[in-house]
C-alpha positions as CSV (number, residue, x, y, z in Angstrom):
1,M,215.8,121.0,116.7
2,F,215.3,117.7,117.7
3,T,214.7,115.9,120.7
4,G,217.0,112.6,120.4
5,I,214.3,110.4,120.6
6,I,214.4,108.5,117.2
7,E,211.2,107.5,115.2
8,E,212.8,104.5,112.9
9,T,215.6,103.3,111.5
10,G,216.4,103.7,107.6
11,V,218.6,102.1,104.7
12,V,221.0,103.7,103.1
13,L,219.8,103.1,99.6
14,A,222.8,104.7,97.8
15,I,225.3,107.5,98.5
16,T,226.7,109.6,95.7
17,K,230.2,110.5,96.8
18,N,231.7,113.9,95.1
19,A,235.4,115.8,95.7
20,H,233.8,117.3,98.6
21,S,230.5,116.3,99.4
22,A,228.1,113.4,98.6
23,V,224.3,113.0,97.9
24,L,222.4,110.5,100.3
25,R,219.4,108.3,99.3
26,I,217.3,106.9,102.1
27,G,214.7,104.6,102.5
28,A,212.3,105.1,105.5
29,K,208.7,105.2,106.0
30,K,207.4,107.0,109.4
31,V,209.6,110.1,108.6
32,L,208.2,110.3,105.2
33,D,204.5,110.3,106.3
34,D,204.4,114.5,106.3
35,V,207.3,115.3,104.8
36,R,207.6,118.1,102.1
37,L,211.0,119.6,100.2
38,G,213.3,121.3,102.8
39,D,212.2,120.1,105.6
40,S,214.6,118.8,108.0
41,I,215.2,115.2,109.1
42,A,218.4,113.8,111.7
43,V,220.3,111.2,110.0
44,N,222.7,109.8,112.9
45,G,222.4,112.9,114.5
46,V,223.1,115.1,111.6
47,C,220.2,117.6,110.7
48,L,220.0,117.4,106.8
49,T,217.4,118.8,104.1
50,V,215.2,116.8,102.1
51,T,216.1,117.4,98.8
52,S,213.6,115.0,97.4
53,H,211.2,112.5,98.2
54,G,208.9,109.4,97.3
55,T,206.7,107.3,98.9
56,N,209.7,105.2,100.3
57,E,212.5,107.1,100.3
58,F,214.3,110.8,100.4
59,T,217.2,112.0,99.1
60,A,219.7,114.7,101.2
61,D,222.9,116.8,100.1
62,V,225.8,116.5,102.8
63,M,228.3,119.1,102.5
64,H,232.2,119.5,103.0
65,E,232.0,121.0,106.4
66,T,229.5,117.9,107.4
67,L,231.7,115.2,106.1
68,D,234.6,116.5,107.6
69,R,232.5,116.7,111.2
70,S,230.6,113.5,111.2
71,S,230.9,109.6,110.4
72,L,228.4,110.4,107.3
73,G,231.3,110.0,104.8
74,E,231.6,106.3,106.2
75,L,228.1,105.4,105.4
76,R,227.7,102.6,102.4
77,A,224.1,101.6,101.1
78,G,222.8,98.6,102.7
79,G,223.5,100.3,106.2
80,K,221.1,101.5,108.7
81,V,221.1,104.8,110.1
82,N,218.8,107.1,113.0
83,L,215.9,109.2,111.5
84,E,213.9,111.8,113.3
85,R,212.0,114.6,112.0
86,A,212.3,118.0,113.3
87,L,210.6,118.8,116.6
88,R,207.0,120.1,116.6
89,L,206.2,123.1,119.0
90,D,203.2,121.0,120.4
91,S,205.3,117.9,120.9
92,R,206.3,116.1,124.3
93,L,210.3,117.2,124.6
94,G,211.0,113.5,125.3
95,G,214.3,113.8,125.3
96,H,216.8,116.8,125.3
97,I,217.3,119.7,122.9
98,V,219.6,118.6,120.1
99,T,220.3,121.1,117.5
100,G,221.8,118.0,114.6
101,H,224.9,120.2,114.6
102,I,227.4,117.6,115.4
103,D,230.6,118.4,117.4
104,G,232.9,115.6,116.1
105,T,233.0,111.8,116.3
106,G,234.0,109.6,119.3
107,K,234.8,105.7,118.9
108,I,233.3,103.2,120.8
109,R,236.3,101.6,123.2
110,R,233.6,99.1,124.9
111,V,230.6,96.8,124.7
112,R,229.8,95.5,128.1
113,A,226.5,93.7,129.1
114,D,224.8,94.5,132.5
115,A,221.8,92.5,133.4
116,N,219.2,94.2,130.9
117,A,221.4,97.4,130.0
118,I,224.3,97.5,127.7
119,W,227.2,99.8,128.9
120,Y,228.8,101.6,125.6
121,T,231.8,103.4,126.7
122,I,233.4,105.8,124.0
123,A,236.5,107.5,123.4
124,A,236.6,111.3,122.5
125,E,238.8,114.4,121.9
126,P,239.7,116.4,124.9
127,A,237.9,119.4,123.7
128,L,234.7,117.1,123.5
129,L,235.3,115.5,126.7
130,S,235.3,118.9,128.3
131,G,231.6,119.8,127.2
132,I,231.1,116.4,128.7
133,V,229.6,115.9,132.5
134,E,228.3,113.2,134.7
135,K,224.3,112.6,134.5
136,G,224.5,114.8,132.2
137,S,223.0,114.7,127.7
138,I,224.7,113.9,124.9
139,A,223.3,112.6,121.7
140,I,225.2,109.8,120.4
141,D,224.2,109.1,116.4
142,G,221.0,111.4,117.2
143,I,220.2,109.2,120.2
144,S,219.2,111.3,123.1
145,L,221.5,109.5,126.1
146,T,222.6,110.0,130.1
147,V,226.1,109.8,130.9
148,A,226.9,107.7,133.3
149,K,230.7,108.1,133.8
150,V,233.2,110.7,132.4
151,T,237.3,110.1,132.2
152,E,240.2,112.3,130.8
153,Q,239.8,109.5,127.7
154,D,236.2,108.5,127.0
155,F,232.8,108.4,128.8
156,A,230.2,105.9,129.6
157,V,226.7,105.7,128.5
158,S,224.2,102.5,129.8
159,V,221.2,101.9,127.4
160,I,218.2,99.9,128.3
161,P,217.3,97.2,125.6
162,H,214.3,99.3,124.1
163,T,216.6,102.0,123.0
164,A,219.5,99.1,121.7
165,E,216.6,97.1,119.3
166,H,215.0,100.6,118.2
167,T,218.2,102.5,117.1
168,T,221.5,101.3,115.2
169,L,223.5,101.0,118.6
170,S,222.3,97.1,118.7
171,G,224.4,97.0,115.4
172,K,227.5,98.7,116.6
173,K,230.8,97.2,117.7
174,E,233.6,98.0,119.6
175,G,236.0,100.5,117.4
176,A,232.9,101.9,115.3
177,V,232.8,105.2,114.9
178,V,229.6,107.4,116.7
179,N,228.4,111.1,115.9
180,L,228.1,113.1,118.9
181,E,226.3,116.3,119.9
182,T,227.4,117.4,123.2
183,D,224.7,119.5,125.2
184,C,223.7,122.8,123.6
185,I,222.9,124.5,126.4
186,G,226.0,123.7,128.7
187,K,227.7,124.6,125.2
188,Y,226.2,128.2,125.9
189,V,226.9,128.4,129.7
190,A,230.8,127.4,128.7
191,K,230.6,129.9,126.1
192,V,229.5,133.1,128.6
193,L,232.0,132.0,131.5
194,G,234.9,131.5,129.4
195,A,234.4,134.8,127.4
196,G,236.4,136.8,129.7
197,Q,240.2,138.5,129.6
198,N,242.9,135.9,129.1
199,G,240.4,132.8,129.9
200,A,239.1,134.1,132.9
201,G,234.9,134.0,133.5
202,S,233.1,136.8,132.9
203,I,230.4,136.3,135.4
204,S,230.9,137.5,139.0
205,R,229.5,139.3,141.7
206,N,229.9,142.3,140.2
207,F,228.5,141.9,136.7
208,L,225.6,140.3,138.5
209,A,225.0,143.3,140.3
210,E,225.0,145.4,137.4
211,H,222.2,143.8,135.7
212,G,220.2,143.5,138.3
213,F,220.5,140.0,139.7
214,L,221.7,141.2,143.2
């Protein structure tokens, strides 16, 4: 579990690709302070397991499913990635609940300056957009952001200078592919409401009464 508050940007030292998997070697500092084998580190929003580590680097395996759903397969040596260690129970939840399980990818359609902020408009598939709501939370390459606008084709976020400067967003151009994770709580709510027969919601007045809510 993560918060979407990026701790540092790391550098891809190497990526070894196999037929349906890959191994990442990433240079980092802060996230390695207390690292142990088997720990989870979010790399561009994808929860990966540390398989080896040194003073200034760690490696992680990337499986077939992850390559299919995320942009990790497009990484190249020398590229920067957002890094965050797993949430500790005694930490502040500064962003929102992020699982590190990517729902899919989007493509940056437009980048626009607005005073001290930067607007990013991101195109995504309808299935992803259905889980994105205005003023709700979205994780873009692991960064916790607030959705400012949603249409049938895309959504937009407004990014403050601090976030742009301390993450990989500042280097993202129009056409870049980014990892997207929609709000975790929203997905569970949607699942429950859509679990009824023929797609009808399963939550009704009778359901609530039967379970002591009325």
